[in-house]
C-alpha positions in Angstrom: 13.4 -102.6 -40.3 15.4 -105.3 -38.6 18.3 -102.9 -38.1 16.0 -100.3 -36.6 14.6 -102.9 -34.2 18.1 -104.0 -33.2 19.0 -100.4 -32.4 15.9 -99.7 -30.5 16.5 -99.1 -26.7 13.6 -101.4 -26.0 15.1 -104.3 -28.0 17.1 -105.3 -24.9 13.9 -106.3 -23.1 12.6 -108.7 -25.7 12.0 -112.2 -24.4 13.3 -114.8 -26.8 12.7 -118.6 -26.6 15.9 -120.6 -26.3 14.3 -124.0 -26.1 10.8 -124.1 -27.5 8.5 -126.3 -25.5 4.7 -126.8 -25.5 2.8 -128.5 -22.7 -1.0 -129.1 -22.8 -1.4 -126.4 -25.4 0.6 -123.9 -23.4 3.9 -122.4 -24.4 6.4 -123.3 -21.7 9.5 -122.5 -23.7 12.8 -121.9 -21.9 13.5 -118.3 -22.6 16.4 -115.8 -22.1 14.5 -114.5 -19.0 14.4 -118.0 -17.5 18.1 -118.5 -18.3 19.1 -115.4 -16.4 16.9 -116.4 -13.5 18.7 -119.7 -13.5 22.1 -118.0 -13.6 21.0 -115.7 -10.8 20.1 -118.8 -8.7 23.4 -120.5 -9.2 25.3 -117.2 -8.6 23.6 -116.8 -5.2 24.2 -120.5 -4.3 27.8 -120.3 -5.4 28.4 -117.0 -3.5 27.0 -118.5 -0.3 28.7 -121.8 -0.5 32.1 -120.4 -1.4 31.8 -117.7 1.3 30.9 -120.1 4.1 33.1 -123.1 3.0 36.0 -122.4 5.3 34.5 -120.0 7.9 37.9 -118.9 9.1 38.4 -116.8 12.2 40.2 -114.4 9.9 37.6 -114.2 7.1 38.3 -113.8 3.4 36.8 -111.0 1.4 34.1 -113.4 0.1 33.3 -114.5 3.7 33.0 -110.9 4.8 30.6 -110.2 2.0 28.4 -113.2 3.0 28.5 -112.2 6.6 27.6 -108.6 5.8 24.7 -109.7 3.7 23.5 -112.0 6.5 23.8 -109.2 9.1 22.2 -106.7 6.9 19.0 -108.7 6.5 19.1 -109.9 10.1 19.3 -106.3 11.3 16.5 -105.3 8.9 14.2 -108.0 10.4 15.1 -107.0 14.0 14.2 -103.4 13.3 11.0 -104.0 11.4 9.5 -107.2 12.9 11.4 -108.0 16.0 12.5 -111.3 17.5 9.4 -112.9 16.1 10.6 -112.3 12.6 13.6 -114.6 12.8 11.7 -117.6 11.3 11.1 -115.5 8.2 14.8 -114.8 7.6 15.2 -117.4 4.8 12.3 -115.9 2.8 13.4 -112.3 3.2 17.1 -113.1 2.5 16.2 -115.1 -0.6 14.0 -112.3 -1.9 16.6 -109.7 -1.3 19.4 -111.7 -2.9 17.3 -112.7 -5.9 16.3 -109.2 -6.7 19.7 -107.7 -6.0 21.7 -110.2 -8.1 19.1 -110.1 -10.9 19.4 -106.3 -11.0 23.2 -106.4 -10.9 23.4 -109.2 -13.5 21.3 -107.0 -15.8 24.0 -104.4 -15.7 26.6 -106.6 -17.4 27.0 -106.3 -21.2 24.8 -108.6 -23.4 22.8 -109.8 -20.4 19.1 -109.7 -19.7 17.4 -107.9 -16.9 14.4 -110.1 -15.9 13.4 -107.6 -13.2 12.5 -105.1 -15.9 9.5 -107.3 -16.8 6.3 -106.6 -14.9 5.2 -110.3 -15.2 8.3 -111.3 -13.2 8.1 -108.6 -10.5 4.3 -109.0 -10.2 4.6 -112.8 -9.8 7.2 -112.3 -7.0 5.1 -109.6 -5.3 1.9 -111.5 -5.6 3.5 -114.6 -4.1 4.6 -112.5 -1.1 1.2 -110.8 -0.8 -0.6 -114.2 -0.9 1.8 -115.7 1.7 1.4 -112.7 4.0 -2.4 -112.8 3.8 -2.4 -116.5 4.6 -0.1 -115.8 7.5 -2.5 -113.1 8.8 -5.5 -115.5 8.7 -3.5 -118.3 10.2 -2.3 -116.1 13.1 -5.5 -114.2 13.8 -8.3 -116.0 12.1 -11.3 -113.8 11.3 -9.9 -111.2 13.6 -7.5 -110.4 10.7 -10.3 -108.3 9.2 -9.8 -105.8 12.0 -6.7 -104.8 10.1 -8.9 -102.7 7.8 -10.3 -100.6 10.6 -7.5 -98.8 12.6 -7.9 -99.0 16.4 -9.8 -96.1 18.0 -11.6 -95.3 14.7 -15.2 -94.0 15.3 -17.7 -96.5 13.9 -19.3 -93.8 11.9 -16.1 -93.5 9.9 -16.0 -97.2 9.1 -17.9 -97.0 5.8 -15.3 -94.5 4.5 -12.1 -96.0 6.0 -12.7 -99.7 5.4 -12.9 -99.4 1.6 -9.9 -97.2 1.5 -7.9 -99.7 3.7 -9.1 -102.6 1.6 -8.1 -100.9 -1.7 -4.7 -99.9 -0.2 -4.1 -103.5 1.0 -5.1 -105.0 -2.4 -2.8 -102.6 -4.2 0.3 -103.8 -2.4 1.4 -106.3 -5.0 0.8 -103.8 -7.8 2.9 -101.0 -6.1 5.6 -103.4 -5.0 6.0 -104.9 -8.5 5.6 -101.6 -10.5 8.2 -99.8 -8.4 10.9 -102.4 -9.3 9.9 -102.9 -12.9 9.6 -99.2 -13.7 13.0 -98.3 -12.2 14.8 -101.1 -14.0 13.0 -100.4 -17.3 13.5 -96.6 -17.2 17.2 -96.8 -16.1 18.3 -99.3 -18.7 16.4 -97.5 -21.5 18.0 -94.2 -20.6 21.5 -95.9 -20.6 20.8 -97.4 -24.0 19.6 -94.1 -25.5 22.6 -92.1 -24.2 25.1 -94.9 -25.1 23.8 -94.8 -28.7 25.1 -91.2 -29.1 28.7 -92.3 -28.3 29.1 -94.2 -31.6 27.2 -91.6 -33.6 29.4 -88.7 -32.3 32.7 -90.4 -32.7 35.5 -88.4 -31.1 32.9 -86.0 -29.8 31.2 -88.7 -27.8 33.3 -87.9 -24.7 30.4 -86.2 -23.0 27.9 -89.0 -23.6 30.6 -91.5 -22.4 31.1 -89.6 -19.2 27.3 -89.4 -18.7 26.9 -93.1 -19.3 29.6 -93.8 -16.8 27.9 -91.7 -14.2 24.5 -93.2 -14.9 25.9 -96.7 -14.7 27.1 -95.9 -11.2 23.7 -94.5 -10.4 22.0 -97.6 -11.8 24.1 -99.9 -9.6 23.1 -97.8 -6.6 19.4 -98.1 -7.7 19.9 -101.9 -8.1 20.8 -102.1 -4.4 18.1 -99.6 -3.4 15.3 -101.5 -5.1 16.4 -104.8 -3.6 16.4 -103.1 -0.2 13.0 -101.5 -0.7 11.6 -104.9 -1.9 13.0 -106.6 1.2 11.9 -103.9 3.8 8.4 -103.8 2.4 8.2 -107.6 2.7 9.3 -107.2 6.3 6.6 -104.5 6.9 3.9 -106.6 5.3 4.8 -109.6 7.5 4.9 -107.3 10.6 1.4 -106.1 9.7 0.1 -109.7 9.4 1.6 -110.6 12.7 0.7 -107.6 14.8 -2.2 -106.0 12.9 -1.0 -102.4 12.9 
């Protein structure tokens, strides 16, 4: 039974306590998920510090990567929010890098993909949703509720459109978190299933090996794409809160 569990494609997503802790009756153990979040944090900080340490006129490869990351998010903010969005650059850049590095780190052997857990992605999405909602009320006060009634809508349509808009708005953290979680979970599970055939088929495992190689490249692309989607939707939510449609 233990061997079957070890071979299960879902075993890679199991959260295991590394340092067991209890605080006020709550389990606050330091887990493998928390460990890889910590590793992700230090990888991002190290990447940025090393890439900006010298800031030479002829940049190194690492400096070019940092500058490309900066320009990519800066351009994304300009295109979706405009000049008013500059103050939100640290938030959007941090979200993008955290999701991206977390996704890529999960591609390395014997690692853990914390973005494949709905509790992690939902916590991140809900924090963004809450912050954006507070921003909307801070910027517009009670006028923020006009967001749920598109401009020019006949009043007789309000009883139908307002509930639809409210449900759509409240579903944002769900759709944002499920999209990332589902893609990471499905991709890694598929890779694990196909990779298991390589050992079983022996010398005939060339085809599964080629397929795993192709799927790994696709998963890396999806890792970038999901980080981009998470960042651009964050930008769009901030834009909605600032400009109300």
